[in-house]
C-alpha positions in Angstrom: -1.2 -19.6 -2.6 -0.8 -20.1 1.3 2.0 -18.5 2.8 2.1 -15.4 0.6 3.7 -12.3 2.2 1.8 -9.8 4.5 2.2 -6.9 1.9 2.5 -4.6 5.2 5.6 -6.2 5.5 6.9 -4.6 2.7 7.8 -1.6 5.3 8.2 -1.5 8.9 7.7 1.5 11.1 10.8 2.6 13.4 11.5 5.1 15.8 14.4 7.9 14.6 15.9 10.7 16.4 16.0 13.4 13.8 18.6 16.8 13.4 17.5 19.8 11.8 19.3 22.8 12.3 21.4 22.1 15.4 17.4 20.7 16.7 17.1 17.1 18.0 13.4 15.9 17.7 12.0 12.2 17.7 9.4 11.3 15.1 8.2 8.1 13.5 9.9 6.8 10.2 9.3 4.2 7.8 11.8 1.8 6.7 11.7 -0.6 3.5 11.3 -4.5 4.2 14.2 -6.5 3.5 13.7 -10.7 4.2 15.3 -13.6 3.0 13.8 -15.5 -0.3 14.2 -19.0 -1.3 13.7 -20.0 -4.6 13.4 -23.3 -5.4 12.4 -25.3 -8.5 9.9 -28.6 -8.1 9.4 -30.8 -11.1 6.9 -32.9 -12.8 8.1 -35.8 -10.4 8.4 -33.9 -7.2 11.9 -33.6 -7.1 12.7 -30.4 -5.4 15.7 -28.5 -6.2 17.4 -25.1 -4.4 18.2 -22.6 -6.7 19.2 -19.0 -5.4 18.4 -17.0 -2.0 17.8 -13.4 -2.5 17.4 -10.7 -0.3 14.2 -9.1 -1.5 11.4 -6.7 -0.1 8.8 -9.0 0.6 5.5 -8.8 -2.2 4.8 -10.1 -5.7 7.1 -13.3 -4.7 5.4 -15.0 -7.6 6.6 -12.9 -9.9 10.1 -12.8 -8.5 10.8 -16.8 -8.5 9.5 -16.7 -12.2 10.7 -14.0 -13.4 14.4 -15.0 -12.2 13.9 -18.3 -13.0 13.2 -17.3 -16.7 15.6 -14.4 -16.8 18.4 -16.7 -16.3 17.4 -19.1 -18.8 16.6 -22.0 -16.4 13.2 -22.0 -17.2 10.2 -20.5 -19.7 7.2 -18.9 -19.3 5.5 -22.1 -20.7 6.9 -24.5 -18.5 5.6 -23.2 -15.5 2.5 -24.9 -13.7 2.3 -23.1 -10.5 3.7 -21.2 -7.6 3.7 -22.4 -4.1 4.5 -21.4 -0.6 6.5 -23.2 2.4 9.4 -25.8 3.3 8.1 -29.0 4.7 11.6 -28.5 6.9 11.0 -25.0 8.5 7.8 -24.1 8.8 8.8 -20.8 11.0 8.5 -18.6 7.9 6.8 -20.6 4.7 6.3 -17.2 3.3 10.1 -17.1 2.8 10.1 -20.3 0.8 9.1 -19.8 -3.1 9.0 -23.0 -5.0 7.9 -22.9 -8.6 6.3 -26.2 -10.2 7.1 -27.1 -13.3 5.5 -29.1 -15.9 8.5 -31.2 -17.4 11.8 -32.0 -16.0 14.4 -29.7 -14.8 17.8 -29.6 -16.2 19.8 -29.1 -12.9 22.9 -29.4 -14.4 22.0 -25.8 -15.8 22.1 -24.0 -12.1 26.5 -23.3 -11.4 27.3 -21.9 -15.1 24.4 -19.4 -15.1 23.9 -18.4 -11.3 27.8 -17.3 -11.5 27.6 -15.8 -14.8 24.5 -13.4 -13.5 25.7 -12.3 -10.0 25.9 -8.8 -9.6 29.7 -7.4 -8.7 30.8 -11.5 -8.9 34.3 -10.1 -9.9 34.3 -12.6 -12.8 32.1 -11.4 -15.3 33.9 -9.9 -18.6 34.1 -11.1 -22.3 33.2 -14.5 -22.2 29.7 -13.4 -19.9 28.9 -11.2 -23.2 30.0 -14.1 -25.5 27.2 -16.5 -22.9 24.4 -13.7 -23.3 25.0 -13.3 -27.0 24.7 -16.8 -27.7 22.3 -18.2 -25.4 19.6 -15.4 -26.3 20.6 -13.2 -29.6 19.9 -10.0 -30.4 16.5 -8.5 -30.1 13.9 -7.4 -32.2 15.2 -3.3 -32.4 12.8 -0.3 -31.3 12.8 1.9 -34.1 12.0 5.3 -32.6 11.7 6.9 -29.1 10.4 10.1 -28.8 12.8 12.7 -27.4 10.3 14.6 -25.4 8.3 11.5 -23.9 11.6 10.4 -22.8 12.7 13.5 -20.7 9.0 12.8 -18.6 9.3 9.3 -17.9 11.8 10.1 -14.6 8.8 11.9 -13.0 6.1 9.6 -14.3 8.3 6.8 -12.1 8.7 8.6 -9.2 5.2 9.1 -9.1 4.4 5.5 -9.1 6.6 4.7 -6.6 4.3 4.0 -3.5 7.1 2.5 -1.4 9.8 4.9 -1.8 7.6 7.8 -1.0 7.0 6.4 2.4 10.3 4.7 2.8 12.6 6.6 0.6 15.1 3.6 -0.1 13.7 1.4 -2.4 14.8 0.9 -6.5 12.0 0.6 -9.1 11.7 -1.2 -12.5 9.9 0.0 -15.1 7.8 -1.8 -18.2 7.2 1.5 -20.8 5.5 0.4 -24.0 6.2 2.6 -26.7 3.9 2.5 -29.6 4.7 3.4 -33.5 5.2 6.9 -33.2 7.8 7.0 -30.2 5.1 7.7 -27.6 6.1 6.0 -24.3 3.6 4.6 -21.7 4.4 3.2 -18.3 2.7 -0.3 -18.5 4.2 -1.6 -15.2 5.8 -0.8 -12.2 8.1 -3.0 -9.8 9.8 -1.7 -6.4 12.3 -3.8 -4.4 15.3 -3.6 -2.5 17.3 -5.2 -4.9 17.4 -3.7 -8.3 18.0 -7.0 -9.7 14.5 -8.0 -7.5 12.4 -5.0 -9.5 13.0 -6.2 -12.7 12.5 -10.0 -11.8 9.7 -8.9 -10.7 8.5 -7.5 -13.7 9.5 -10.1 -15.8 7.8 -12.8 -13.8 4.4 -10.7 -14.3 4.8 -10.8 -18.2 5.7 -14.8 -17.8 3.1 -15.6 -15.4 0.5 -13.9 -18.3 2.4 -15.8 -21.1 3.2 -12.3 -22.4 7.0 -12.1 -23.3 8.9 -11.6 -25.2 8.2 -8.0 -24.0 9.3 -6.6 -27.6 8.6 -2.9 -28.5 8.9 -2.3 -24.9 11.6 -0.3 -22.6 12.9 -0.9 -19.5 13.2 2.0 -17.3 15.3 1.4 -14.4 15.7 4.1 -10.8 19.6 3.3 -10.9 22.3 2.7 -12.4 22.3 0.0 -14.9 25.3 -3.1 -15.0 25.9 -6.0 -17.3 23.2 -8.5 -15.6 20.3 -6.1 -15.7 21.2 -5.6 -19.8 21.3 -9.8 -19.9 17.8 -10.4 -18.0 16.5 -7.1 -20.3 17.5 -9.5 -23.4 16.0 -12.3 -21.9 12.7 -10.8 -21.6 12.9 -9.1 -25.2 12.9 -5.1 -24.0 14.6 -3.7 -26.9 15.4 -0.7 -25.1 16.4 0.3 -21.6 16.3 4.4 -19.8 18.2 4.2 -16.6 18.5 7.4 -14.3 21.7 6.4 -13.1 25.1 5.6 -15.1 25.5 2.6 -17.3 29.1 0.2 -16.4 31.3 -0.6 -19.7 30.0 -3.8 -19.9 26.6 -2.8 -19.6 27.4 -0.4 -22.6 29.0 -3.5 -24.4 26.1 -5.8 -23.9 23.8 -3.8 -24.8 25.5 -3.3 -28.3 26.4 -6.2 -28.7 22.4 -7.5 -28.1 20.7 -4.2 -30.2 19.4 -2.9 -27.1 19.6 0.9 -26.8 20.8 2.1 -24.1 19.8 5.2 -22.2 21.6 6.5 -19.5 21.4 9.8 -16.8 18.1 10.0 -17.7 17.0 13.2 -15.3 16.8 17.1 -15.2 16.1 17.8 -18.6 18.8 15.6 -20.1 20.1 12.5 -20.8 23.0 10.0 -22.8 22.1 7.5 -25.4 25.7 4.9 -25.6 24.1 3.2 -28.0 21.6 2.9 -31.2 22.3 6.4 -30.8 19.3 6.8 -33.8 16.4 5.3 -31.9 15.8 8.7 -29.7 14.0 11.2 -32.3 12.4 14.5 -31.9 
């Protein structure tokens, strides 16, 4: 896959002047990388269609593109043939053009409505959006038990796994957490990105490329807040629960309730709120 982003572009060195207790000094700092990515679909006849542009942290871009398309219900994991990089019309940054080749035809008519519904903070998401997600995806396979004590340990475990955050302090993370029948929890995959949605798409893409969807019996762990579009992405991947360090939005809670997802917020400092499926968390 020529054009794959250099992992070193995930972070960028920068000289800064810091002030501490009124004293200034200069030092080297590290910034989180951010670059645009054009995601396209190429059908079996070679017809290419540009689907979306997202600002992302370079790395795991195959997962990002596949995960985005799967989580927006534009393709399925079984339809993916291969992923390539590069745009014949723009050779300056081939690594920022990602093409997902599918095995059959691609229905371009699905793009306008789906991308509009899924746009973060679009200002139009509401009851119709929830109805669309519920009708399209259906209720997830429920998780029967999540251990209370194991849940409280997740934020620290996620923080320990955030290598780029450790360097920059400025990146989101998402993790897939396996849930055992006993309620025990174990993080199985972690992805970081400057965009919250991208981190989730990378997780979903990782599973899709392994033909491991749906992620039934798994929890989606978020380092920040949870909004409507993250709940619909979680449902598309089959997650039965979501836990976020920050707050969920009202639309996220309502959507999770309709989809049967256990939604947990403010998971930090030894406490949390359960917003849906209260009885899933047990001691």
